[in-house]
C-alpha positions in Angstrom: -42.1 -3.9 -75.7 -41.7 -0.8 -73.5 -38.8 1.6 -73.1 -35.6 0.3 -71.4 -32.4 2.2 -70.8 -30.4 -1.1 -70.8 -29.4 -2.9 -74.0 -26.7 -5.5 -73.3 -25.3 -7.6 -76.1 -24.5 -11.2 -75.2 -21.1 -12.8 -75.8 -21.7 -13.8 -79.4 -23.0 -10.3 -80.4 -20.2 -8.6 -78.6 -17.6 -10.8 -80.3 -19.2 -10.0 -83.7 -19.2 -6.3 -82.9 -15.5 -6.4 -81.9 -14.5 -8.4 -85.0 -16.4 -5.9 -87.2 -14.5 -3.1 -85.5 -11.2 -4.7 -86.4 -10.2 -6.6 -83.3 -8.8 -10.1 -83.8 -7.9 -11.6 -80.5 -11.4 -11.8 -79.0 -12.8 -13.9 -76.1 -16.2 -12.9 -74.7 -18.2 -14.6 -72.0 -20.6 -13.9 -69.2 -19.6 -14.1 -65.6 -22.1 -13.9 -62.7 -21.0 -11.1 -60.4 -23.5 -10.1 -57.7 -23.2 -6.5 -56.5 -23.6 -5.6 -52.9 -22.9 -1.8 -52.6 -22.0 -0.4 -49.2 -24.4 2.6 -49.7 -27.6 1.4 -51.3 -29.1 4.9 -51.0 -26.3 6.3 -53.3 -26.1 3.2 -55.6 -29.7 2.9 -56.6 -30.3 6.5 -57.9 -26.9 6.8 -59.6 -26.5 3.3 -61.1 -30.0 1.7 -61.4 -32.4 4.6 -61.7 -30.3 7.3 -63.4 -32.0 6.8 -66.9 -35.4 6.6 -65.3 -34.9 9.7 -63.1 -33.8 11.7 -66.1 -37.3 11.1 -67.7 -39.2 12.2 -64.6 -39.9 15.9 -63.7 -37.3 17.0 -61.1 -40.0 17.4 -58.4 -41.0 13.7 -58.6 -37.5 12.2 -58.5 -36.9 12.2 -54.8 -40.3 10.5 -54.0 -39.8 8.0 -56.8 -36.3 7.1 -55.5 -37.6 6.7 -51.9 -40.3 4.4 -53.1 -37.9 2.2 -55.0 -35.5 2.1 -52.1 -38.3 1.1 -49.7 -39.0 -1.9 -52.0 -35.3 -2.7 -52.3 -34.7 -2.6 -48.5 -36.8 -5.6 -47.6 -35.3 -7.7 -50.5 -31.8 -6.5 -49.8 -31.9 -7.5 -46.2 -33.1 -11.0 -47.2 -30.3 -11.4 -49.8 -27.4 -9.8 -48.0 
């Protein structure tokens, strides 16, 4: 599989990790929590694209971000 900046452990794996670290009172679960930021233009490059932008040459980051935001815009309007 290709590179991904996100590796999220599920509840069972998180519980195991916490137990292995010495915690005893542990309850882990998933909760659906959609995010609708007020400023999509600030949210996307800092929260979603930060790891990807760090891998791009600086001169390509602005254009890449603009292209991603253009794709998000039509979807965002539909969902919001």
